[in-house]
N, C-alpha and C positions, 0 to 999 in steps of 0.2 A: 735791680739795686744791689750794689756791692758795698762791702765794708773793708776798711783797713784799720789796723790797730797798732799803736806805738806805745811802748811802755818806758818809764823812767823810775829810777830808784832814788830814795833819799833817806837820810837818818834824821830823826827829830825826837825831841823830848816834849812831854806834855804831862798834865795832871788833870784829874776830873774834879773841878771845884765843888761839885755837889755829892761826891762820894762820901759815904759815912766815915766819921772819924775813925782812924785806925785801919781803914781799908787800903790795901796796897795802891790802888789807883788814885787815892788822895795825895800821894806823895809824887814828886817829880820822878819820872821814869822815861826811858827811851825805847824806841822801836826802829826797826828797819822796815820801811815802807816800800811797796811797789805800786805805782799808779799806772793804769792802762787807760788810754783814751781811744775811742772808736769813732771814726768818721764814716758816713754813709753817703752814697750818691751814685750817679752814673758817670763813668769815666769820660773825661773830655775827649772828643773825637780826634783832636789834633795831637794831644800829648798822651792819651791813653790812660790817664790817672785821675782818680777822684781828687787828689791833692798831692802836690809835690812833697815828698817826705822831708826834704830839707826845710820847707816852710813849717811843717809840723814840728820838727826838731827845734827850730828857732823859738817857736811859741812855748814848747815844753821847757826849754832851757830857762826862760824867764820865770816860769812857775816854780821849777825845781830850785832855782836860786833863792826864791822867797821862802822856801820850806826847809831846805837842807841845812842841817846843824843849827836849827833855830828851836827856841821854846815856842811851841805852836800857840800857846795861850797868849803870847805877846804879838802874834801876827793879827793885824786888823781883820776882823771878821771871823777869827777862830778862837775867840775867848773861851768857847766851850767846844774843845777840839775832839769831838767824837769822830769816828770813821764816817758816819753819815754827813756831818758837817763838812768834813774834809772833801768828800765826793762832790758835794754841791759847790764848795768854795772853788775847787779846781775847775769844775764845769763853768762856773760864772766868770772866771778869769780867762778861760780859753775861748768861750763861745763868740765874743766879738771878733776875734782874729780868725777863728776856725768855725765858720757858720755851719759846716758839714758835721760838726760834732753831735753825736747822738748818745754817747754813753761814756761814763767814767767809772772805773772800778779801782778801789783802793784795797790792797792786800797787806796783811801782817802774817806772812808765811810761818814765822816761828810759833805763832799762836793758832794757826789754821783758821784764820778769820779773814773775811772780805766783806765789802759792801759795794753795791752797784747802784749808780743813779743813772736813769734813762731820761733823756729829754722828752718832753711832751710833744 
């Protein structure tokens, strides 16, 4: 079993609707995010790849466009836009197109934070 990983970056704003009054996360604020998606499988004997990375890039482009420079709270399914929810949201959008998908990681490097979701 081999794995390939492709990443994409996006800028987005959000707020945490359940943060205590006066907490900085209760206000709209933004982050630079990096998402990494990992596909696993056995390389195709003809092409030698788990999945053509051009196909992966096309799928990621659609997801990136849905997130980049948006208020995440207004994106359907991300009304509570935690890193955990964001990982699962990205996974759920990509899995139908990329059935080899096994892991999504979202990073906020400026804060030294990340979250990883692994498919069952």
